[in-house]
C-alpha positions in Angstrom: -8.5 39.7 -31.1 -6.1 36.7 -31.3 -6.3 35.8 -27.6 -8.8 34.8 -25.0 -11.3 36.9 -23.1 -9.6 38.7 -20.2 -10.7 40.2 -16.9 -10.8 44.0 -16.8 -10.0 46.4 -19.7 -9.2 44.9 -23.1 -5.7 44.3 -24.2 -4.2 44.6 -27.6 -1.8 42.0 -28.9 0.4 41.6 -32.0 -0.9 39.0 -34.4 0.7 35.5 -34.4 4.1 35.4 -36.2 2.8 33.4 -39.1 0.0 35.8 -39.8 2.3 38.8 -39.2 4.7 37.5 -41.9 1.9 37.0 -44.3 0.8 40.6 -43.9 4.3 41.8 -44.5 4.8 39.6 -47.6 1.6 40.6 -49.3 2.6 40.9 -53.0 0.5 43.9 -53.9 1.7 46.0 -51.0 3.8 48.8 -52.6 6.3 51.1 -50.9 3.6 53.7 -50.0 1.6 51.0 -48.2 4.6 49.9 -46.3 5.4 53.5 -45.3 1.8 54.0 -44.2 1.9 50.8 -42.2 5.0 51.9 -40.4 3.4 55.2 -39.5 0.3 53.3 -38.2 2.4 51.0 -36.1 4.4 53.9 -34.7 1.3 55.8 -33.8 -0.2 52.7 -32.2 2.9 52.2 -30.2 2.8 55.8 -29.1 -0.9 55.4 -28.1 -0.1 52.4 -26.0 2.9 54.1 -24.3 0.6 57.0 -23.4 -2.1 54.8 -22.0 -1.0 52.8 -19.0 -4.1 50.6 -19.1 -3.1 49.4 -22.6 0.6 49.2 -21.8 0.1 47.0 -18.8 1.8 43.6 -19.3 0.4 40.4 -18.2 2.7 38.7 -15.7 4.8 35.6 -16.3 4.2 32.8 -13.8 6.7 30.5 -12.0 5.0 27.9 -9.8 7.7 26.1 -7.7 6.6 22.9 -5.9 8.8 20.9 -3.4 8.1 17.3 -2.5 7.8 16.2 1.1 9.1 19.5 2.5 8.2 20.2 6.1 6.5 23.4 7.2 9.5 24.6 9.2 12.3 23.5 6.8 12.9 26.8 5.0 14.8 29.4 7.0 12.0 32.0 6.6 9.6 29.5 8.3 11.9 28.7 11.3 14.4 26.2 9.8 18.2 26.2 10.3 18.7 24.9 6.8 20.4 27.4 4.5 17.7 28.7 2.1 18.8 32.2 1.2 16.9 32.3 -2.1 13.6 31.3 -0.6 14.3 33.7 2.3 14.9 36.5 -0.3 11.6 35.8 -2.0 9.9 36.0 1.3 11.6 39.2 2.2 10.5 40.7 -1.1 7.0 39.3 -1.0 4.5 37.5 1.3 4.5 34.4 3.5 1.3 32.7 4.3 0.8 30.9 7.6 -2.5 29.1 7.0 -2.0 27.6 3.6 -2.9 24.0 2.9 -2.2 21.1 0.5 -4.0 17.7 0.3 -1.5 15.7 2.5 -0.1 13.7 -0.5 1.8 14.1 -3.7 -0.4 13.4 -6.7 -3.6 14.9 -5.2 -1.9 18.2 -4.5 -0.5 18.3 -8.1 -4.0 17.8 -9.5 -5.3 20.5 -7.2 -2.5 23.0 -8.3 -3.0 22.3 -12.0 -6.8 22.2 -12.1 -8.2 24.4 -9.3 -10.4 21.6 -8.0 -10.2 19.2 -5.1 -8.6 16.1 -6.5 -11.7 14.0 -5.7 -13.7 16.2 -8.0 -11.4 15.3 -10.9 -10.8 11.6 -10.1 -7.3 12.0 -8.8 -7.9 10.7 -5.2 -10.3 8.4 -3.6 -13.2 9.2 -1.2 -15.9 7.2 0.6 -18.3 5.6 -1.9 -16.2 6.2 -5.0 -15.2 3.3 -7.2 -11.8 3.1 -8.7 -13.0 4.6 -11.9 -14.1 7.8 -10.1 -11.5 7.7 -7.4 -7.8 7.9 -7.4 -7.4 5.5 -10.3 -9.5 7.5 -12.7 -8.6 9.7 -15.6 -9.5 13.4 -15.3 -12.7 14.4 -17.0 -12.4 16.4 -20.2 -13.6 19.6 -18.4 -10.8 19.3 -15.8 -8.1 21.1 -17.9 -4.7 22.0 -16.6 -3.5 25.6 -16.2 -1.3 25.1 -19.3 -4.4 24.2 -21.3 -6.1 27.4 -20.2 -3.1 29.7 -20.7 -1.7 28.5 -24.0 -4.8 29.6 -26.1 -4.5 33.0 -24.3 -1.0 33.6 -25.7 1.2 32.1 -23.0 4.2 29.8 -23.7 4.0 26.9 -21.2 6.8 25.0 -19.7 7.2 22.1 -17.2 10.4 20.9 -15.5 10.7 18.0 -13.0 8.1 15.7 -11.5 4.7 15.3 -13.0 2.6 12.6 -11.3 -0.6 13.6 -12.9 -2.5 11.5 -15.4 -1.2 11.7 -19.0 1.9 13.5 -20.3 2.7 17.2 -19.8 2.9 17.8 -23.5 -0.5 16.2 -24.0 -1.9 18.5 -21.3 -1.1 21.9 -22.6 2.6 22.2 -22.1 4.8 23.4 -25.0 7.9 21.9 -23.5 8.6 19.4 -20.7 11.5 17.1 -19.6 8.8 14.6 -18.7 10.7 13.3 -15.7 9.0 10.2 -14.5 9.5 7.8 -11.6 13.1 6.7 -11.1 15.1 4.8 -8.4 16.5 8.0 -7.0 18.3 11.3 -7.6 21.4 9.9 -9.2 21.7 8.1 -12.5 20.8 4.4 -12.1 23.7 2.4 -10.8 22.7 -0.4 -13.3 23.2 1.8 -16.4 26.2 0.9 -18.5 26.8 4.5 -19.5 25.9 6.0 -16.1 26.6 9.7 -15.7 28.4 10.1 -12.4 27.7 13.9 -12.4 24.0 13.6 -12.8 21.9 14.9 -9.9 18.1 15.2 -10.4 17.6 18.5 -8.5 20.3 20.2 -10.6 19.1 18.6 -13.8 15.5 19.8 -13.1 16.7 23.4 -12.6 18.9 23.2 -15.7 16.0 22.2 -17.8 14.1 25.2 -16.4 17.0 27.5 -17.2 17.4 26.1 -20.7 13.6 26.5 -21.3 13.7 30.2 -20.2 16.8 30.9 -22.3 15.0 29.5 -25.3 12.0 31.6 -24.5 14.1 34.7 -24.3 15.7 33.9 -27.7 12.6 32.8 -29.6 9.4 33.8 -27.8 10.2 37.1 -26.1 7.0 38.6 -27.4 4.9 36.1 -25.3 4.5 35.8 -21.5 5.3 32.4 -20.0 4.0 29.9 -17.4 6.5 27.6 -15.9 5.7 24.7 -13.6 8.9 23.8 -11.8 8.3 20.7 -9.7 11.3 19.4 -7.7 11.5 15.9 -6.5 13.4 17.1 -3.4 13.4 16.3 -0.5 11.3 13.2 -1.2 12.9 9.8 -0.4 15.3 8.2 -1.2 17.5 10.5 0.8 20.1 11.2 -1.9 22.4 14.2 -1.8 25.7 15.5 -3.0 28.6 14.7 -0.6 29.7 18.3 -0.2 26.1 19.3 0.7 25.8 16.5 3.3 29.1 17.5 4.8 27.7 21.0 5.7 25.1 19.4 8.0 26.8 16.2 9.1 27.1 17.0 12.8 24.2 19.4 13.0 21.5 17.1 14.3 23.2 14.9 16.8 21.2 16.6 19.6 18.1 14.9 18.3 14.6 15.6 17.1 13.2 17.0 20.3 16.0 19.6 20.6 15.5 20.6 16.9 11.8 21.1 17.3 12.3 23.4 20.3 15.0 25.3 18.4 12.8 25.8 15.3 9.8 26.8 17.5 11.9 29.5 19.1 13.0 30.8 15.7 9.4 30.9 14.6 8.6 33.1 17.5 11.5 35.4 16.6 10.2 35.6 13.1 6.7 36.6 14.2 5.1 33.4 12.9 2.0 33.0 15.0 1.4 29.3 14.3 0.5 28.1 17.8 2.1 26.0 20.5 4.5 23.1 19.9 2.6 19.9 19.6 4.0 16.9 21.6 5.6 14.1 19.7 3.3 11.1 19.4 5.5 8.2 20.2 2.9 5.6 19.2 2.6 7.0 15.6 5.1 5.5 13.3 5.3 5.1 9.5 1.9 5.0 7.8 2.8 1.7 6.0 4.5 -1.3 7.6 7.3 -3.2 5.7 9.1 -5.1 8.4 11.3 -7.1 5.9 12.5 -3.8 4.3 13.2 -2.2 7.6 15.5 -5.1 8.6 17.7 -4.3 5.5 18.3 -0.8 6.9 20.2 -2.2 9.9 20.3 -1.6 13.7 20.3 2.2 13.3 16.8 2.4 12.0 13.9 3.1 14.4 10.2 3.1 13.5 8.9 5.3 16.4 9.9 8.8 17.5 11.2 7.6 20.9 12.9 9.9 23.4 16.3 10.7 22.0 18.1 9.6 25.1 16.6 6.1 24.8 18.3 5.5 21.5 21.6 3.8 21.2 24.6 5.7 20.0 24.4 3.9 16.7 20.7 4.8 16.3 21.3 8.4 17.2 24.1 8.7 14.6 22.1 7.0 11.9 19.0 9.2 12.5 21.1 12.4 12.6 22.8 11.4 9.4 19.4 10.9 7.7 18.3 14.4 8.8 21.6 15.8 7.5 20.9 14.3 4.1 17.4 15.8 4.2 18.8 19.2 5.0 21.4 18.9 2.2 18.6 18.1 -0.3 16.6 21.2 0.8 19.8 23.3 0.7 20.6 22.1 -2.9 17.0 22.8 -4.0 17.3 26.3 -2.8 20.7 26.8 -4.6 19.1 25.6 -7.8 16.1 27.9 -7.3 18.6 30.7 -7.0 20.0 29.7 -10.5 16.5 29.9 -12.0 15.9 33.3 -10.4 19.2 34.5 -11.8 18.0 33.5 -15.2 14.8 35.5 -14.8 16.8 38.5 -13.8 19.1 38.1 -16.8 16.1 38.1 -19.0 14.7 41.3 -17.3 11.6 39.3 -16.3 12.1 38.9 -12.5 10.0 42.0 -11.6 7.0 40.9 -13.6 7.0 37.2 -12.8 4.5 36.0 -10.3 6.4 33.4 -8.3 4.9 31.1 -5.7 6.5 28.3 -3.7 4.9 25.5 -1.7 5.2 21.8 -0.8 2.9 19.0 -1.9 2.5 17.7 1.6 4.2 17.7 5.0 7.4 15.9 5.8 7.1 12.1 5.6 7.2 9.4 8.3 7.5 6.7 5.7 10.2 4.1 5.9 10.6 1.7 3.0 13.1 0.4 0.4 12.2 0.7 -3.3 13.9 0.9 -6.7 17.4 -0.6 -6.8 17.4 -1.5 -3.1 19.7 -0.5 -0.2 23.3 -1.3 0.3 24.1 -0.9 4.0 27.8 -0.8 3.2 27.5 2.2 0.9 27.9 5.8 2.1 24.5 7.2 3.4 23.0 9.4 0.8 24.8 7.8 -2.1 23.2 6.2 -5.2 23.4 2.7 -3.7 21.4 3.6 -0.6 17.7 4.0 0.0 16.9 5.9 3.2 13.7 7.7 4.4 13.5 10.5 7.0 11.1 8.6 9.3 8.7 9.8 12.1 11.3 11.3 14.4 12.8 14.0 12.3 9.6 14.3 10.2 8.0 15.6 13.4 10.8 18.2 13.6 10.4 19.2 9.9 6.7 19.8 10.5 7.3 22.0 13.6 5.1 23.0 15.4 2.3 20.8 14.0 1.0 17.3 14.6 1.7 14.3 12.4 3.0 13.8 8.9 2.3 13.3 5.2 -0.8 11.3 4.5 -2.6 12.5 7.7 -4.9 15.5 7.4 -3.7 16.9 10.7 -1.9 20.3 10.5 1.5 18.5 10.1 0.3 16.7 7.0 -1.5 19.5 5.2 0.2 22.8 6.3 2.7 24.1 3.8 5.0 27.1 3.5 3.6 29.4 0.9 5.6 32.2 -0.5 4.4 34.7 -3.1 6.7 37.2 -4.9 5.7 39.7 -7.6 7.4 43.1 -7.3 5.5 44.6 -10.2 2.1 43.6 -8.9 2.3 43.4 -5.1 3.1 46.6 -3.2 3.7 45.1 0.2 7.0 43.4 1.1 8.1 41.0 3.8 4.7 40.6 5.3 2.8 37.6 6.8 -0.6 36.6 5.6 -3.0 34.5 7.8 -5.7 34.3 5.1 -7.0 30.7 4.7 -5.7 29.3 1.4 -5.2 26.0 -0.4 -3.4 24.5 -3.4 -6.7 24.7 -5.3 -6.4 28.5 -5.2 -3.2 28.6 -7.4 -5.0 27.9 -10.7 -7.8 30.6 -10.3 -5.2 33.1 -9.0 -3.0 32.6 -12.1 -6.0 32.9 -14.4 -7.2 36.0 -12.6 -3.8 37.7 -12.9 -3.5 36.6 -16.6 -7.0 38.0 -17.2 -8.3 34.8 -18.6 -12.0 34.0 -18.4 -13.4 30.5 -18.6 -16.3 28.9 -20.3 -18.4 27.7 -17.4 -20.6 25.3 -19.4 -18.2 22.4 -19.6 -18.0 21.4 -15.9 -18.6 22.6 -12.3 -17.1 25.9 -11.2 -13.6 25.7 -9.7 -13.5 25.1 -6.0 -10.4 27.3 -5.7 -10.5 31.1 -5.3 -8.2 33.8 -6.4 -5.7 34.9 -3.8 -5.4 38.3 -5.3 -7.5 40.1 -2.6 -5.1 38.8 0.1 -2.0 40.4 -1.6 -2.8 43.7 0.0 -5.3 42.7 2.7 -4.6 40.3 5.5 -8.3 40.4 6.4 -9.6 39.5 2.9 -11.7 36.3 3.1 -10.7 33.7 0.6 -12.4 30.6 2.1 -15.0 30.0 4.7 -14.3 26.3 4.7 -11.8 23.7 3.4 -12.4 20.0 2.9 -9.9 17.2 3.3 -9.8 13.4 2.6 -6.9 11.0 2.0 -6.7 7.3 2.7 -9.0 7.1 5.7 -8.2 10.6 7.0 -11.1 13.0 7.0 -11.2 16.7 8.0 -13.2 19.9 7.5 -12.1 23.4 8.5 -14.8 26.1 9.0 -13.3 29.3 10.2 -11.1 28.4 13.1 -13.0 25.1 13.8 -11.7 21.8 12.5 -13.1 18.3 12.7 -10.8 15.3 12.1 -11.5 11.6 11.8 -8.3 9.5 11.5 -6.9 6.0 11.8 -3.3 5.4 13.0 -3.3 2.0 11.3 -3.2 2.6 7.6 -4.4 0.5 4.7 -1.8 -0.5 2.2 -1.7 2.0 -0.6 -2.9 -0.3 -3.4 -6.1 -0.9 -1.4 -7.0 2.8 -0.9 -9.8 2.9 -3.4 -11.4 -0.3 -2.1 -11.0 0.9 1.5 -12.6 4.3 0.7 -15.5 2.6 -1.0 -16.3 0.7 2.2 -16.2 3.8 4.5 -19.5 5.3 5.7 -20.9 7.9 8.1 -21.1 5.2 10.7 -17.3 4.6 10.5 -16.4 8.2 11.4 -15.5 9.2 14.9 -14.9 13.0 14.9 -12.5 15.1 17.0 -13.1 18.9 17.2 -10.4 21.5 17.6 -10.4 25.3 17.8 -7.3 26.2 15.7 -7.4 29.8 16.9 -6.0 28.6 20.2 -4.9 25.1 19.4 -3.2 24.5 16.0 -1.3 21.7 17.9 -4.6 19.8 17.9 -4.4 18.7 21.5 -7.6 19.7 23.1 -10.5 17.7 21.7 -13.7 19.7 22.2 -16.1 17.2 20.5 -17.8 16.3 23.8 -18.3 20.0 24.7 -19.8 21.0 21.3 -21.7 18.0 19.9 -24.0 20.2 17.8 -21.1 21.8 16.0 -19.5 18.4 15.4 -22.8 17.2 13.9 -23.2 20.3 11.7 -19.7 20.0 10.4 -19.9 16.3 9.9 -23.1 16.7 7.9 -21.3 19.4 5.8 -18.4 17.1 5.2 -20.7 14.5 3.7 -22.7 17.1 1.8 -19.5 18.2 0.1 -18.4 14.6 -0.5 -21.8 14.0 -2.2 -21.2 17.0 -4.4 -17.7 16.0 -5.3 -18.8 12.5 -6.2 -21.4 13.9 -8.5 -18.8 16.2 -10.0 -16.4 13.3 -10.6 -19.1 11.5 -12.6 -19.7 14.4 -15.0 -18.5 13.4 -18.4 -19.0 16.5 -20.6 -17.8 16.3 -24.2 -17.1 20.0 -23.9 -13.8 20.9 -22.5 -13.9 23.8 -20.0 -11.5 26.1 -21.9 -10.7 29.7 -21.9 -13.0 32.0 -24.1 
């Protein structure tokens, strides 16, 4: 009555607090009326208790997003980094082995929040798109966020951490947000007069989430909640707490090749069927070239993943230290996730909260210096430094896959994806090979929340509900997935995948102009059978030219559709009914 339409059988809600108070304060209501009302409410409660379909609670939602996390970084995906809280979620839930993101930060966030490919909602460029309808555009009115769908349906909506979507969270459906924006790093600015030496962004993000949940328990316990918890970690600059770094300081001195083999062996032991280990591409370095900045980093920096034994002792130590800081950042993020989960348990909401965890893209090969610069004399990982992981250990973080963030190879787009919901998912500690994507999170949440949408304001969501896969590893979610980012093109149909890619990258501020100049004639496709070759090593394009042509035509067909979608300017918001 007071909420939105819902999937399945109808639900009965209490009226909003203001209306409820008005009912109870009605002046002409005498004692007999009150007594009768109490009896009616008691009988209604008894009826709901006796009818499981009416008593069923809609779940809460906690969507946790990491930044620049590699596929094999969590322990439950083969990593040596201590992630007991993520591992526990996996043991009590599901791990997906063929789940994808968009290969980059802000496009994935748009996909998670809207259920559309980012190109459909003007949050990433594509061939033929001008800046207005590419990555520099504002989302159409019909491209609402999950929070804008859920709040009218009775959910309280919270955001903690990174945003990187157009507009502000509180202008896009969120009741509460810390509105963390771009900053020089994870510590308080070294230029601030009243600098807080104890501030660390990952901890602060988790604390905001905990504070929000505590407030919810105290003031809004009669409502379900949706919480978008978006960590900055382990994105560069590599900043970590000294004690966390110390735990990993000598762990990586054997180098990136040894670490990749170690992680691949652990993946086998965990039963992760994710293909053979791809060879390191020594010719592929950072996607952007900033020679002057790299000089500032000193003799220890290298821009190519060369054989470890060819590096100097100084270079080996410098690279191993950077990986130790990366590991410390992941470790700390897991610790903070544990604190948030403890808060859910304290509230009695852990069992009925649908939790998912993923990364916005693969680990990053980028090397640059931003913000407040880099002081070579400062302790690595401290506030005065600005370090990036680089292509060597990024290849290890993305084990066993090829390439990195920004590329649409498996290393750039494959993400760990953990789902945990004890009250709603019967199976525990199982793997799922269903084909999924970040665009599926929004429709999954809306499905579980039993919220239907008005389809007249914009095109249907490209994402699909993952619910059928919770109990069925054979459930079909997608027949195909489309990819594009900064000159990297791909389409996956079943186990077949075509890729067009450039090693030399345009500068980021030229991406829209570059995309506008790309055409069918500029694409040179490779073809891989991912059923036997997720390492993307055996190009079958010459053996199957008809398949390549069919898939290339389909890529352009979807591009044409997405371009049309991005130009739809409906004055009707596509909201919940």
